[in-house]
C-alpha angles and dihedrals in degrees: 000000000000091000097045119110133198115261124233090246091054092050093048091049093049093045091053089050091048089052098046100028087210127091096215094049093044092050091049091050090054093040092236135118122271093240091052091051093046090049093051092051092047090050090051091051090050092048093051094039096230143088112262100178138037112214115214127180093265109023147358126264126197120236118224088262089049092054091052093047091048091055093048094042091055090055093045095049093045090054091047091052089049090052090053091048092051092051091049090050092062094046095074141277113317097343121152129359121002121177110206127187120203131185117240094244090059106032103072094044105038103034095065087056097044106036097066091052093048091050090052098041097041107029094169093055114114102202126193119185127206120189116207141134119278100261093052093045093053091048091051091046094053090045090057096245092113127041101202137359132213111211148122116298146266101050092178093196123135111246097028121108117204131213115193115226107175146319121243129193125234117238124207110237113198137164111280092248095062111114103222096136130243097271129082110287129226120242088247089072086081089070092079097044139079106237115209116216141198119251122274115285095046112109088211088065091055092048092051091048090052091053091050093048092051091063099029093251124152131236120222104261100205105040123074134150139200096224143030089241091062092045092054091047090052089052090050088054092054100253094130140285133296142194117246127185116239096248091058097051100083092052103038101040091050089062098052130058130213098037133146121205118209123185121207126244114250128313087046119191110257145169129227119229123201150142126269127197138165111282089224094055116118089211098079092121091052092051090050088055089048090051092051091050091051092049091050093048091051093046093050095045096067086212097158142349095234097066120096140161112273 
């Protein structure tokens, strides 16, 4: 027993439990069963010869020894992930596993354009994609559970390096009966309209609110949605108008009838899309190659007129 050492699996299981303080949530985060997680934590306690957790009826508490082990385990696993990253970096450009996080207002529109090119250009890349809102993606990135994230910039988080991919304009989507004219509209046209928004947590909601504030427009107080698809359907039903990024237009407007699309007069409101990765990652050159591949795929797709290099 004196010569035994904790395994990486045991440390990862315990660290997840220390983060969530709940066996079910920790097991879900690691995509493993509750009994397997409980067994790994028990094995770690046996290896170290001490109790690490106190199990109550509703949650889990860390013992003083557990708190110390959690701090050290985080350092050990971070260094282990860094070792793996450094080895990958010398194997070649975009070879092997790559864990990518993407925000929901980008994933369904950009991935169908980008993934075929990545498969062709980097055949040895083993890509896994995780779709989450910005805050969660950045947390997972800094924790080492994601390698790179695709999201709206700026991230403005210490420890994250950004690579700009492209800018895309917002388009005003309104019911077909709205009389906004056939020409490009000024931003001030929003003053007379109820702008429908996504729920809190979506960066697109914050961007739309910023546009409304710039011109003194109001957002509809009672109507929110969890996806762009729902927003566009609400517009089709006459609930108001919304702002949709160019890349989403071909998909979302095809699903809803009775819509009018109105582009803004220059300078049009826009969002900037880019990659983010840990500033300490040794794979910066690989992520630069990934960014260039994404830019090329978007440029060659002809997906929308309001997308341009940043």
